[in-house]
C-alpha positions in Angstrom: 49.9 -2.5 60.2 50.6 -6.2 59.5 47.2 -7.1 61.0 45.4 -4.5 58.8 47.1 -5.9 55.7 46.2 -9.5 56.6 42.6 -8.4 57.3 42.4 -6.8 53.8 43.8 -9.9 52.2 41.4 -12.1 54.0 38.5 -9.8 52.9 39.7 -9.9 49.3 39.9 -13.7 49.4 36.5 -13.9 50.9 34.9 -11.7 48.2 36.8 -13.6 45.5 35.6 -17.0 46.9 32.0 -15.6 47.0 32.1 -14.4 43.4 33.6 -17.7 42.3 30.8 -19.6 44.1 28.2 -17.4 42.4 29.8 -18.0 38.9 30.1 -21.7 39.6 26.4 -21.9 40.5 25.4 -20.2 37.2 27.7 -22.4 35.3 26.2 -25.6 36.7 22.5 -24.8 36.0 20.5 -27.6 34.6 18.0 -25.8 32.4 14.8 -27.2 30.9 13.0 -24.9 28.4 9.4 -24.9 27.1 9.1 -22.6 24.1 11.1 -22.5 20.9 11.8 -18.8 21.0 13.0 -19.1 24.6 15.3 -22.0 23.8 16.8 -19.9 21.0 17.5 -17.0 23.4 19.3 -19.3 25.9 21.5 -20.6 23.1 22.1 -17.2 21.6 23.3 -16.0 25.1 25.9 -18.8 25.1 24.2 -21.0 27.7 23.1 -23.8 25.5 25.5 -26.2 27.2 23.4 -25.9 30.4 20.2 -26.9 28.7 19.2 -30.5 29.5 15.7 -30.7 28.0 13.4 -28.8 25.7 9.8 -29.0 24.4 8.9 -30.1 20.8 8.8 -26.5 19.4 12.5 -26.1 20.2 14.0 -27.1 16.8 16.8 -24.5 16.6 19.7 -24.7 16.9 20.5 -28.2 15.7 21.8 -29.1 19.1 18.4 -28.4 20.7 16.8 -31.2 18.6 19.2 -33.7 20.1 18.2 -33.0 23.7 15.6 -34.9 25.6 12.1 -33.7 25.0 9.4 -32.9 27.6 6.5 -32.8 25.1 4.6 -30.0 23.5 4.4 -26.7 25.5 0.6 -26.9 25.5 0.7 -30.5 26.9 3.6 -30.8 29.3 4.2 -33.6 31.7 5.6 -32.9 35.2 7.3 -36.3 35.5 9.1 -35.7 32.2 10.4 -32.4 33.4 11.5 -33.5 36.9 13.2 -36.7 35.5 15.8 -34.4 34.0 16.7 -33.0 37.5 16.4 -29.4 36.5 17.6 -26.5 38.6 15.8 -24.0 36.4 12.7 -24.2 34.3 12.3 -21.4 31.7 8.8 -21.5 30.2 6.1 -19.6 28.5 3.7 -18.4 31.2 0.7 -19.8 29.3 2.2 -23.3 29.1 -0.3 -26.1 29.8 -1.7 -27.8 31.7 -2.5 -24.7 33.7 -0.9 -26.0 36.9 2.4 -27.0 35.4 4.3 -24.0 36.7 3.0 -24.4 40.2 3.8 -28.1 40.1 7.4 -27.5 39.1 7.8 -24.7 41.7 6.4 -27.0 44.4 9.2 -29.5 43.4 11.7 -26.9 44.5 12.8 -26.0 41.0 13.4 -22.4 40.1 10.9 -21.2 37.5 11.2 -18.3 35.1 7.8 -17.8 33.3 7.8 -15.4 30.4 5.1 -13.9 28.2 4.4 -15.3 24.7 2.0 -12.6 23.5 1.8 -10.0 22.1 4.3 -11.1 19.5 6.3 -7.9 19.4 9.9 -6.9 19.2 9.5 -5.2 22.5 8.5 -8.4 24.2 11.5 -10.2 22.6 13.8 -7.6 24.1 12.1 -8.0 27.5 12.5 -11.7 27.5 16.2 -11.5 26.5 16.7 -9.1 29.4 15.0 -11.4 31.9 16.7 -14.6 30.7 20.1 -12.9 30.6 19.7 -11.6 34.1 18.6 -15.0 35.4 21.7 -16.6 33.8 24.1 -13.8 34.8 24.7 -13.0 31.1 23.7 -9.4 31.1 26.5 -8.4 28.8 25.7 -11.0 26.3 22.0 -10.1 26.5 22.7 -6.4 25.7 25.0 -7.4 22.8 22.3 -9.6 21.4 19.7 -6.9 21.7 21.9 -4.3 20.1 22.7 -6.6 17.2 19.0 -7.3 16.5 18.1 -3.6 16.8 20.9 -2.6 14.4 19.9 -5.2 11.8 16.1 -4.4 12.1 16.7 -0.7 11.8 18.4 -1.2 8.4 15.4 -3.2 7.1 12.9 -0.7 8.6 14.6 2.1 6.7 13.9 0.2 3.5 10.3 -0.5 4.4 9.5 3.2 4.7 10.3 3.6 1.0 7.2 1.4 0.2 4.0 3.4 0.5 1.9 0.5 -0.6 2.3 -2.6 1.5 2.5 -6.1 0.0 -0.8 -8.0 0.4 0.1 -11.3 2.2 -1.5 -14.4 3.5 0.0 -17.2 5.6 -1.4 -20.6 4.8 -0.9 -23.8 6.9 -1.8 -27.2 5.4 -2.4 -29.9 8.0 -4.0 -33.2 7.3 -5.9 -32.0 4.3 -7.2 -28.9 6.1 -6.0 -25.5 5.0 -6.0 -22.7 7.5 -5.0 -19.0 7.3 -3.1 -17.2 10.1 -4.9 -14.1 11.5 -4.2 -11.7 14.3 -2.4 -12.8 17.5 -0.2 -15.3 15.6 3.5 -15.3 15.2 3.0 -15.3 11.4 0.9 -12.1 11.6 3.6 -10.4 13.6 6.3 -11.5 11.2 4.4 -10.2 8.2 3.9 -6.8 9.9 7.5 -6.5 11.1 8.7 -7.3 7.5 6.6 -4.5 6.0 3.7 -6.5 4.7 -0.1 -6.4 5.3 -1.8 -9.6 6.5 -5.1 -9.8 4.6 -6.5 -12.0 7.3 -8.1 -9.9 10.0 -9.7 -12.6 12.0 -8.2 -13.9 15.3 -5.8 -16.9 15.4 -6.2 -19.6 12.6 -9.3 -20.1 10.5 -10.2 -22.5 7.7 -10.7 -20.9 4.3 -12.7 -21.9 1.3 -11.4 -21.7 -2.2 -13.8 -18.9 -2.8 -12.4 -16.9 0.1 -8.8 -17.3 -1.0 -9.6 -16.2 -4.5 -11.6 -13.2 -3.3 -8.7 -12.0 -1.1 -6.3 -12.5 -4.0 -3.0 -12.1 -2.0 0.1 -10.9 -3.8 2.3 -13.1 -1.7 1.5 -16.4 0.0 3.6 -17.8 2.8 3.7 -21.5 3.7 5.7 -23.2 6.5 8.0 -26.0 5.6 5.9 -28.6 7.4 2.9 -27.7 5.2 5.0 -28.2 2.1 6.0 -31.6 3.5 2.3 -32.4 4.2 1.4 -31.5 0.6 4.1 -33.7 -0.8 6.4 -31.0 -2.1 6.4 -27.5 -3.5 5.1 -28.8 -6.8 1.9 -29.9 -5.0 1.0 -26.4 -3.9 -1.4 -26.2 -6.8 -3.6 -28.8 -5.0 -4.7 -26.2 -2.4 -8.2 -25.2 -3.5 -8.3 -21.8 -5.1 -4.6 -21.0 -4.9 -4.0 -21.2 -8.6 -6.4 -18.3 -9.1 -4.4 -16.0 -6.9 -1.9 -13.4 -8.0 0.7 -15.0 -5.7 0.5 -18.3 -7.6 0.3 -16.7 -11.0 3.4 -14.5 -10.3 5.4 -17.3 -8.6 5.3 -15.6 -5.3 4.7 -18.6 -3.1 7.3 -18.4 -0.2 8.3 -21.2 2.2 9.7 -20.3 5.6 11.1 -22.7 8.1 8.9 -23.8 11.0 11.4 -22.8 13.6 10.7 -19.1 12.9 7.1 -19.6 13.9 7.4 -20.7 17.5 7.4 -17.1 18.9 9.4 -14.0 18.1 12.9 -15.1 18.8 16.5 -13.8 18.4 16.6 -14.6 14.7 13.8 -12.1 14.0 16.3 -10.0 12.0 17.1 -13.0 9.9 13.6 -14.0 9.0 12.6 -10.3 8.6 15.2 -10.0 5.9 14.0 -13.1 4.1 10.3 -11.9 4.2 11.1 -8.4 3.2 13.0 -9.7 0.1 9.9 -11.8 -0.8 7.5 -8.9 -0.3 9.6 -6.4 -2.3 11.8 -8.5 -4.6 12.9 -5.5 -6.6 14.8 -4.2 -3.5 16.8 -7.3 -2.8 
């Protein structure tokens, strides 16, 4: 009997030690992330203290901006990544150069490549699930997903009360060139999720003439914060060719959104959706 008791105790201690070893390994990950939305997910799951490096699109939360950078996700450098001694590299699967994922893997670093498109809520939930499983944070992942679903459902209920969608354009001003966001962009996805209609039907970004902007005559115009900075301030928006002839400008419906919302559909999607919905349908604030 005594031997059986001792055997059970030994087995219990062995299992306890094994579990402790697993938890210890997760707690000591050195994570490098390429993709602003992915960085936000890691931090939202409570694993931000394990992140040792990020790409340039990772500007939220504030702590992420203080971490070492590995460059832009479309122009990564293998030496920069490996210099941070990562144990895990979480990245967008279409990060560039094309061989960056294989290079990191060959360096014996665990890699979790995740999809960037299509920019949908479903993809966000999928990425949350995969990251939380990799970090052994399944409970936190489910809680995060549930919170987003609850908040979005409340806004979606309001959206259904608007049979006519707000006509929206997203403008980006860079170095004197003004572009409009079309399909397969985060801006397009955000407009749709918030109950608006993106008037731009082309793919990706496209330069627009003043005549085109006037002809489309959007009810709401969105600009990212970097564009406002490039223009020299919100009071310089009228320098964008054609904008003063639009309903959006005449009715003071020029809306600025923070750049950090635009680097993929991330866990603050409910937050930015609420902001955009209020700008699309101000009478329902």
